[in-house]
C-alpha positions in Angstrom: 26.5 -1.0 -30.4 26.8 -4.7 -31.1 27.9 -5.5 -34.6 28.4 -8.9 -36.0 29.6 -9.6 -39.6 29.7 -13.1 -41.0 31.9 -14.2 -43.9 33.1 -17.4 -45.6 29.9 -18.7 -47.1 29.6 -19.9 -50.6 28.8 -22.9 -52.8 30.3 -26.3 -52.0 29.8 -29.8 -53.2 28.3 -32.5 -50.9 31.0 -33.9 -48.7 33.0 -30.7 -48.8 34.0 -28.2 -46.1 33.7 -24.5 -45.4 34.7 -22.3 -42.5 32.6 -19.4 -41.5 33.9 -16.4 -39.5 32.1 -13.8 -37.5 33.9 -10.6 -36.6 32.5 -8.9 -33.6 32.7 -5.3 -32.4 30.9 -2.9 -30.1 31.0 -5.1 -27.0 33.3 -7.1 -24.8 33.5 -10.2 -27.0 35.6 -12.1 -24.5 32.9 -12.1 -21.8 30.0 -13.2 -23.9 28.8 -16.6 -25.0 28.1 -16.9 -28.7 26.2 -19.1 -31.0 25.6 -20.0 -34.6 22.1 -20.4 -36.0 20.8 -21.1 -39.5 17.7 -20.7 -41.6 17.0 -23.0 -44.5 14.7 -21.9 -47.3 11.1 -22.0 -46.1 12.0 -23.0 -42.6 12.4 -21.4 -39.2 15.6 -20.4 -37.4 17.6 -23.4 -36.1 20.2 -23.3 -33.3 23.2 -25.3 -34.3 26.1 -24.6 -32.0 27.1 -22.5 -29.0 30.3 -21.7 -27.1 31.0 -20.1 -23.7 33.1 -17.0 -23.3 36.4 -18.8 -22.7 35.8 -21.3 -25.5 36.2 -24.4 -23.3 32.5 -25.4 -23.4 30.6 -26.1 -26.6 27.3 -27.6 -27.5 25.8 -28.8 -30.8 22.4 -29.6 -32.3 22.1 -33.3 -33.2 21.8 -32.3 -36.9 25.4 -31.1 -37.0 27.1 -33.0 -34.1 30.3 -34.6 -35.3 30.5 -32.6 -38.5 30.6 -29.0 -37.4 33.0 -27.4 -34.9 32.5 -24.0 -33.2 35.5 -22.1 -31.9 36.6 -18.6 -31.0 39.7 -16.4 -30.9 39.1 -13.7 -28.2 42.4 -11.9 -29.2 40.8 -10.9 -32.5 37.1 -10.9 -31.5 36.2 -13.6 -34.0 33.9 -16.6 -33.8 34.3 -19.5 -36.2 32.2 -22.4 -37.5 34.2 -25.2 -39.2 31.7 -27.2 -41.3 32.8 -30.6 -42.7 31.0 -33.4 -44.5 28.5 -31.0 -45.7 25.1 -32.2 -46.9 22.5 -30.6 -49.2 20.3 -30.2 -46.2 22.9 -27.9 -44.7 22.0 -25.3 -47.3 20.9 -22.2 -45.3 21.7 -18.7 -44.3 24.1 -18.9 -41.3 24.0 -16.3 -38.5 26.3 -15.7 -35.5 24.6 -14.4 -32.4 25.6 -12.7 -29.2 23.5 -14.7 -26.7 23.1 -11.9 -24.1 21.2 -9.6 -26.4 20.0 -12.1 -29.1 21.7 -9.9 -31.7 22.5 -11.5 -35.0 24.6 -10.5 -38.0 23.2 -10.3 -41.5 24.1 -13.8 -42.3 26.2 -15.8 -44.7 24.7 -18.0 -47.4 25.9 -21.6 -47.6 24.8 -23.7 -50.5 25.6 -27.4 -50.7 25.0 -28.7 -54.2 26.6 -30.8 -56.9 
């Protein structure tokens, strides 16, 4: 059974940084493309970044391009999202997703506020 657990969220000031982690189990992590999505209060789910199985191809939504970096470590079944230059509009619950089955974790809250 696919299990994804996000961690690393929290409260950060505008301009600050956070790194989210997503620990995967129950499937062959190294053969699956993965993504990060987010849902801001009162809004729908937004795709923000994706990475292929080997980690050498990435894509980003325009809203985070140049500020966020997606990466993975297949040796420990973990997906990362490095978030820099955070803005108040980045406040959301962040989810990692296994693309093949559209399975998401429970999410990690990120709040950007002074």
